[in-house]
C-alpha positions as CSV (number, residue, x, y, z in Angstrom):
1,M,9.9,-10.4,28.2
2,F,7.9,-13.5,28.2
3,A,5.7,-14.8,25.3
4,R,2.1,-13.4,25.1
5,R,-1.0,-15.1,23.7
6,I,-2.3,-13.0,20.9
7,A,-5.3,-13.1,18.6
8,V,-5.2,-11.3,15.3
9,I,-8.6,-10.7,13.6
10,G,-8.2,-10.4,9.9
11,T,-5.6,-12.1,7.7
12,G,-5.3,-9.5,5.0
13,Y,-2.0,-7.7,4.2
14,V,-1.6,-6.1,7.6
15,G,-3.1,-8.9,9.7
16,L,-1.1,-11.7,8.1
17,T,2.2,-9.8,8.3
18,T,1.4,-8.7,11.9
19,G,0.6,-12.3,13.0
20,A,3.6,-13.9,11.4
21,C,6.0,-11.3,12.6
22,L,4.7,-11.3,16.2
23,A,5.0,-15.1,16.2
24,S,8.6,-14.7,15.0
25,L,9.3,-12.6,18.1
26,G,8.3,-15.6,20.2
27,H,4.6,-15.0,20.9
28,H,1.8,-17.5,20.4
29,V,-0.5,-16.0,17.7
30,V,-3.8,-17.2,16.4
31,C,-5.0,-15.5,13.3
32,A,-8.7,-15.5,12.4
33,D,-10.6,-14.6,9.2
34,I,-14.3,-14.9,8.1
35,D,-13.3,-16.4,4.7
36,P,-13.2,-20.2,5.0
37,D,-11.4,-20.7,1.7
38,K,-8.6,-18.3,2.8
39,I,-8.2,-20.1,6.1
40,D,-8.0,-23.4,4.2
41,R,-5.3,-22.0,1.9
42,L,-3.3,-20.6,4.8
43,N,-3.4,-23.9,6.6
44,D,-2.2,-25.5,3.4
45,G,0.7,-23.0,3.3
46,Q,-0.7,-20.9,0.5
47,I,-0.1,-17.2,0.8
48,D,-2.4,-15.1,-1.5
49,I,-0.3,-11.9,-1.4
50,L,3.1,-11.2,-3.0
51,E,5.3,-10.1,-0.1
52,P,9.0,-11.1,0.1
53,G,9.8,-13.2,3.1
54,L,6.3,-13.7,4.3
55,P,5.6,-17.2,3.0
56,E,8.8,-18.4,4.7
57,L,8.0,-16.6,7.9
58,V,4.5,-18.1,8.0
59,A,5.8,-21.6,7.3
60,E,8.6,-21.4,9.9
61,N,6.2,-20.2,12.7
62,V,3.5,-22.7,11.9
63,A,6.0,-25.5,12.1
64,A,7.2,-24.1,15.4
65,G,3.7,-24.1,16.8
66,R,3.7,-20.4,17.4
67,L,1.2,-19.5,14.6
68,E,-2.3,-20.8,13.8
69,F,-5.1,-20.0,11.5
70,V,-8.8,-20.4,12.4
71,L,-12.2,-19.5,11.1
72,G,-13.9,-16.7,13.0
73,A,-12.9,-14.5,15.9
74,R,-14.6,-16.7,18.5
75,Q,-12.2,-19.6,17.7
76,A,-9.2,-17.2,18.1
77,I,-10.3,-15.8,21.4
78,V,-12.2,-18.6,23.1
79,R,-9.7,-21.5,23.6
80,P,-10.7,-23.4,26.7
81,E,-7.7,-25.7,26.7
82,E,-5.2,-22.9,26.6
83,P,-4.3,-19.8,28.7
84,A,-6.5,-16.8,28.1
85,V,-5.8,-14.5,25.2
86,E,-4.0,-11.4,26.4
87,V,-4.0,-9.1,23.4
88,V,-6.4,-9.0,20.4
89,F,-5.3,-7.1,17.3
90,L,-8.0,-5.8,15.0
91,C,-6.6,-5.9,11.5
92,V,-9.7,-5.5,9.4
93,P,-10.3,-3.4,6.3
94,T,-11.2,0.3,6.6
95,P,-11.8,1.2,3.0
96,M,-12.8,4.6,1.7
97,G,-16.5,5.1,2.3
98,E,-19.1,7.5,1.1
99,G,-17.7,11.1,0.8
100,G,-14.1,9.9,1.4
101,A,-14.5,9.0,5.1
102,A,-13.1,5.7,6.4
103,D,-15.7,2.9,6.5
104,L,-15.5,1.4,10.0
105,A,-18.2,-1.2,9.4
106,A,-15.7,-4.1,9.8
107,V,-14.3,-2.6,13.0
108,Q,-17.8,-2.2,14.4
109,A,-18.8,-5.7,13.4
110,V,-15.8,-7.3,15.1
111,A,-16.2,-5.2,18.2
112,N,-19.8,-6.3,18.5
113,E,-18.8,-9.9,17.9
114,V,-16.0,-10.1,20.5
115,R,-17.3,-7.9,23.3
116,H,-18.7,-10.8,25.3
117,L,-15.8,-13.2,24.4
118,L,-12.9,-11.1,25.7
119,P,-11.3,-12.3,28.9
120,K,-11.0,-9.9,31.8
121,G,-7.9,-7.7,31.5
122,C,-7.5,-8.3,27.8
123,V,-6.2,-5.4,25.6
124,V,-7.9,-4.7,22.2
125,V,-5.5,-3.1,19.7
126,N,-6.7,-1.1,16.7
127,K,-4.0,-1.9,14.1
128,S,-6.1,-0.8,11.1
129,T,-5.9,2.8,10.0
130,V,-8.9,4.5,11.6
131,P,-10.1,8.1,12.2
132,V,-9.2,10.0,15.3
133,G,-11.5,9.0,18.1
134,T,-12.0,5.3,17.0
135,A,-10.2,3.9,20.0
136,E,-12.7,5.7,22.3
137,A,-15.6,4.6,20.1
138,T,-14.3,1.0,20.2
139,R,-14.1,1.2,24.0
140,K,-17.7,2.3,24.1
141,M,-18.8,-0.4,21.6
142,L,-17.2,-3.0,23.8
143,G,-18.8,-1.7,26.9
144,R,-16.2,-3.4,29.1
145,R,-14.5,-1.5,31.9
146,D,-12.2,-4.5,32.4
147,V,-10.9,-4.3,28.8
148,S,-8.6,-1.6,27.5
149,V,-8.3,-0.3,23.9
150,V,-5.1,0.8,22.4
151,S,-4.2,2.4,19.1
152,N,-1.0,0.9,17.5
153,P,-0.9,2.1,13.8
154,E,1.1,0.1,11.3
155,F,3.7,1.7,9.0
156,L,4.3,-1.2,6.5
157,R,5.3,-0.6,2.9
158,E,4.0,-3.2,0.5
159,G,7.0,-5.1,-0.9
160,S,9.0,-4.7,2.3
161,A,6.4,-5.3,5.0
162,V,8.3,-8.0,6.8
163,H,11.5,-6.0,6.9
164,D,9.5,-2.9,8.0
165,F,7.9,-4.8,10.8
166,L,11.1,-6.3,12.1
167,H,13.2,-3.2,11.6
168,P,10.8,-0.3,12.3
169,D,11.6,3.4,12.3
170,R,9.4,3.7,15.4
171,I,6.6,2.0,17.4
172,V,3.7,4.2,18.2
173,V,1.3,3.1,21.0
174,G,-1.6,5.2,22.1
175,S,-4.0,4.7,25.0
176,D,-5.5,6.6,27.9
177,A,-4.6,3.5,30.0
178,Q,-0.9,3.6,30.6
179,D,-0.6,0.0,31.7
180,A,-2.3,-1.2,28.5
181,A,0.0,0.9,26.4
182,E,3.0,-0.5,28.1
183,R,1.8,-4.1,27.7
184,V,1.4,-3.6,23.9
185,A,4.8,-1.8,23.6
186,A,6.4,-4.7,25.4
187,L,5.3,-7.0,22.6
188,Y,7.9,-5.3,20.4
189,S,10.7,-5.1,22.9
190,K,13.0,-7.5,21.0
191,L,13.1,-5.0,18.1
192,G,14.8,-2.3,20.1
193,A,13.0,0.4,18.1
194,P,12.2,3.9,19.3
195,T,8.9,3.7,21.1
196,Q,6.4,6.5,21.5
197,L,3.7,6.1,24.2
198,T,1.0,8.7,23.7
199,D,-2.7,9.2,23.9
200,A,-5.0,7.3,21.6
201,A,-6.1,10.3,19.5
202,S,-2.5,11.3,18.8
203,A,-1.5,7.8,17.8
204,E,-4.4,7.6,15.4
205,M,-3.4,11.0,14.0
206,V,0.2,9.9,13.5
207,K,-0.7,7.4,10.7
208,Y,-2.7,10.0,8.7
209,A,-0.2,12.7,9.3
210,A,2.7,10.5,8.0
211,N,0.9,9.1,4.9
212,C,-0.6,12.4,3.9
213,F,2.8,14.1,4.2
214,L,4.3,11.5,1.9
215,A,1.5,11.9,-0.6
216,M,2.1,15.7,-0.6
217,K,5.8,15.1,-1.1
218,L,5.0,12.9,-4.2
219,S,2.6,15.5,-5.6
220,Y,5.2,18.2,-5.1
221,V,7.9,16.3,-7.0
222,N,5.4,15.5,-9.8
223,A,4.5,19.2,-10.1
224,L,8.2,20.0,-10.0
225,A,8.9,17.6,-12.9
226,D,6.3,19.5,-14.9
227,L,8.0,22.8,-14.2
228,C,11.4,21.3,-15.0
229,E,10.2,20.3,-18.4
230,R,8.9,23.8,-19.1
231,L,12.1,25.4,-18.0
232,G,14.6,23.0,-19.5
233,A,15.8,21.7,-16.2
234,D,16.4,18.0,-15.3
235,V,14.2,16.8,-12.4
236,I,16.7,14.0,-11.6
237,E,19.5,16.5,-11.1
238,V,17.2,18.8,-9.1
239,T,15.9,16.1,-6.8
240,E,19.4,14.8,-6.2
241,G,20.4,18.2,-5.1
242,M,17.4,18.5,-2.8
243,G,17.9,15.1,-1.3
244,Y,21.4,15.9,0.1
245,D,19.6,18.3,2.5
246,R,19.0,16.2,5.6
247,R,15.8,18.1,6.3
248,I,14.4,16.7,3.0
249,G,16.1,13.4,2.4
250,Q,16.3,11.2,-0.7
251,T,13.1,9.2,-0.4
252,F,9.8,10.0,-2.2
253,L,11.5,12.3,-4.6
254,S,11.0,10.3,-7.8
255,P,8.4,11.5,-10.2
256,G,5.8,9.1,-11.6
257,P,2.3,8.7,-13.1
258,G,0.8,9.7,-9.7
259,W,0.5,8.0,-6.4
260,G,-2.0,5.3,-5.4
261,G,-2.2,2.0,-3.6
262,S,-4.2,0.8,-0.7
263,C,-3.3,3.6,1.8
264,F,-2.5,7.0,0.3
265,P,-5.8,7.6,-1.6
266,K,-8.1,6.6,1.2
267,D,-6.0,8.2,3.9
268,T,-5.8,11.6,2.2
269,H,-9.5,11.6,1.6
270,A,-10.1,10.5,5.2
271,L,-7.9,13.3,6.6
272,L,-9.9,15.8,4.5
273,Q,-13.1,14.5,6.1
274,I,-11.6,14.5,9.5
275,A,-10.5,18.1,9.1
276,A,-13.8,19.2,7.7
277,A,-15.6,17.6,10.6
278,A,-13.4,19.7,12.9
279,G,-14.3,22.9,10.9
280,M,-11.0,23.1,8.9
281,D,-10.3,23.1,5.2
282,F,-7.0,21.3,4.9
283,E,-6.0,22.9,1.6
284,L,-2.6,21.3,1.3
285,V,-4.0,17.8,1.2
286,G,-6.8,18.9,-1.2
287,A,-4.2,20.4,-3.5
288,S,-2.1,17.2,-3.4
289,L,-5.1,15.2,-4.5
290,R,-5.8,17.6,-7.4
291,T,-2.1,17.5,-8.4
292,N,-2.3,13.8,-8.5
293,E,-5.2,13.9,-11.0
294,T,-3.3,16.4,-13.1
295,T,-0.2,14.2,-13.1
296,R,-2.2,11.3,-14.6
297,E,-3.6,13.6,-17.3
298,R,-0.2,14.9,-18.1
299,V,1.0,11.4,-18.8
300,V,-1.9,10.9,-21.2
301,D,-1.0,14.2,-22.9
302,K,2.5,12.8,-23.5
303,V,1.2,9.5,-24.9
304,R,-1.3,11.4,-27.1
305,T,1.4,13.7,-28.5
306,A,3.8,10.7,-29.1
307,V,1.3,8.9,-31.3
308,G,0.4,11.9,-33.4
309,G,-2.3,13.8,-31.6
310,S,-5.1,11.2,-31.3
311,L,-5.4,8.0,-29.2
312,A,-8.5,6.7,-31.0
313,G,-7.7,3.3,-32.4
314,Q,-4.1,3.4,-31.3
315,R,-2.6,0.2,-29.8
316,I,-0.7,1.2,-26.7
317,G,1.6,-1.3,-24.8
318,L,1.6,-0.8,-21.0
319,L,4.5,-2.0,-19.0
320,G,3.4,-2.3,-15.4
321,L,-0.1,-2.5,-13.9
322,T,0.5,-2.9,-10.1
323,F,0.6,0.3,-8.1
324,K,4.3,-0.2,-7.4
325,A,7.1,-2.8,-8.0
326,G,7.5,-5.7,-5.6
327,T,3.8,-6.2,-5.1
328,D,0.8,-7.8,-6.9
329,D,-1.5,-5.1,-5.5
330,L,-3.7,-3.4,-8.1
331,R,-5.8,-1.4,-5.6
332,D,-5.9,2.3,-6.7
333,S,-3.0,1.7,-9.0
334,P,-1.9,4.9,-10.8
335,S,-1.0,2.6,-13.8
336,L,-4.7,1.5,-14.1
337,A,-5.9,5.1,-13.6
338,V,-3.7,6.2,-16.6
339,A,-5.0,3.2,-18.5
340,Q,-8.6,4.2,-17.9
341,L,-7.9,7.7,-19.2
342,L,-6.2,6.2,-22.3
343,R,-9.1,3.9,-22.8
344,A,-11.6,6.7,-22.5
345,E,-9.9,8.3,-25.6
346,G,-10.3,5.2,-27.6
347,A,-6.9,3.6,-27.2
348,E,-6.5,-0.2,-27.5
349,L,-4.5,-1.4,-24.5
350,V,-2.3,-4.4,-24.0
351,G,-0.6,-4.7,-20.7
352,Y,2.3,-6.7,-19.2
353,D,3.2,-6.9,-15.5
354,P,5.5,-9.5,-13.9
355,A,3.1,-9.9,-11.0
356,C,-0.1,-9.9,-12.9
357,P,0.1,-12.5,-15.7
358,H,-3.6,-12.5,-16.6
359,D,-6.8,-10.5,-16.6
360,V,-8.4,-9.6,-13.3
361,P,-12.2,-9.2,-13.9
362,G,-13.5,-5.9,-12.6
363,V,-10.0,-4.5,-12.2
364,T,-8.1,-4.8,-15.6
365,D,-11.2,-4.5,-17.7
366,G,-10.4,-2.8,-21.0
367,I,-6.8,-4.1,-21.0
368,T,-5.7,-7.2,-22.7
369,V,-3.2,-8.6,-20.1
370,V,-0.4,-10.7,-21.6
371,D,2.4,-12.6,-19.9
372,D,5.3,-11.4,-22.0
373,A,6.6,-7.9,-22.8
374,L,7.0,-8.9,-26.5
375,D,3.3,-9.5,-26.7
376,A,2.6,-6.1,-25.1
377,A,4.9,-4.4,-27.6
378,K,3.7,-6.1,-30.7
379,D,2.3,-3.5,-33.2
380,A,2.1,-0.9,-30.5
381,A,2.1,2.8,-31.5
382,A,3.9,3.5,-28.2
383,L,5.1,1.7,-25.0
384,V,4.3,3.3,-21.7
385,V,6.3,2.3,-18.6
386,L,4.0,2.8,-15.6
387,T,5.4,0.6,-12.8
388,E,9.0,0.7,-11.7
389,W,9.8,-3.0,-12.1
390,P,13.6,-3.4,-12.3
391,Q,13.1,-6.2,-14.8
392,F,12.1,-3.6,-17.4
393,R,15.7,-2.3,-17.4
394,T,17.0,-5.6,-18.7
395,L,14.3,-6.3,-21.3
396,D,15.7,-7.1,-24.8
397,W,14.9,-3.7,-26.2
398,T,16.3,-4.6,-29.6
399,A,13.8,-7.5,-29.8
400,L,11.0,-5.2,-28.7
401,G,12.0,-2.7,-31.3
402,G,11.6,-5.4,-33.9
403,V,7.9,-5.9,-33.1
404,V,6.5,-2.5,-32.2
405,G,4.5,-0.5,-34.6
406,A,6.4,2.7,-33.7
407,P,9.6,2.7,-31.5
408,V,8.5,5.2,-28.8
409,V,8.7,4.7,-25.0
410,I,7.1,7.1,-22.6
411,D,8.9,6.3,-19.3
412,T,6.8,7.7,-16.6
413,R,9.2,6.5,-13.9
414,N,12.4,7.6,-15.5
415,L,13.4,4.0,-14.9
416,L,15.2,3.2,-18.2
417,D,18.6,4.3,-19.5
418,P,17.8,6.6,-22.4
419,D,21.1,5.7,-24.1
420,V,20.2,2.0,-24.1
421,L,16.8,2.8,-25.6
422,R,18.2,5.1,-28.2
423,R,20.8,2.5,-29.3
424,A,17.9,0.0,-29.7
425,G,16.2,2.5,-32.0
426,F,13.6,3.9,-29.6
427,A,12.7,7.5,-29.0
428,W,12.7,7.9,-25.2
429,I,10.4,10.3,-23.4
430,G,10.7,10.8,-19.6
431,L,9.1,12.9,-16.9
432,G,10.8,16.2,-16.0
433,R,13.7,15.6,-18.4
434,S,14.5,16.9,-21.9
């Protein structure tokens, strides 16, 4: 395989990881964004997102001349002094729009911008998560018979995105143009991963099908934790027994305060909209969303009970604000969703997160964010573990016990060792465990 010339439009989480990793495979990649400040920071070696290995990968490939950052799609595609761009990846946001459907405004805007800039024979790749039929709609928007459109969904987990890109479970490439699909698949040939070539609609559906299945699995285990509590069973023992079954597996079997993040909420709502448009009520996905809301309310019930029946005026220390450990992403964080419910009942909230050392206006409103767990614990009527940061296991719980108002921990991730907490004088309350 020889190196390709690639443009990546969008330098968010997916775009930046895609660009850096494709460059590491030997391709020449130019990443574009409409935010001049972001491009300046990237050119100065500053990475805005917390993602292990990504800063080093960016720096290495910039130094090698395989990775560049430019302002605007035109500068990434129209490069008169260089060979023509062969593949253009669209890695733009597709947030949840009105009614839960994916908002494709950014995809449409880029398609309209680049349609006259694309060289003959170029392949446009939808990397963003988009509804079924978007590849065909993009092809029509481009209005270019000499340009192919391919769907190539990403399956990156925040906190391990670089590893996931370079060690993928599978590569999915969908297009009605076989040659275009094969050209895109060839970009990943060094990875040696199982590769599925399919039609565009099926490729688009794979991403929603995978994410919504995982969301349903999490909702299932959260409901199971509730049932275990009612029956006196231990959800940790139950899920361990389940996980040995190879048909089920060990992953996504840990209960928590609900699921969230940048993908699952919008993808589940989008799939419901896709199904409704096709005349189907996808009841399993709807039930998973409702269970997710119930899970958050159940956490609040535990906190309310732990502090004596009323949250009004109670100081609650929150350990963890990001949607999961290993990332600084606060989007649709279940931790913040629980915090909002606690705040609605009059609780005074103080939060600590290793990746969020200060307030984020418009996101952490109603929470006093501190940069030390001791400050979050001071005079608290209860501490609530909401994100599974491993650092919380090694906190000095004896010191925390010396400053709390009441030594109670509601561990919504079953992260901590109950014996360690009890030796430090805390009452420990988990999920699905007695």
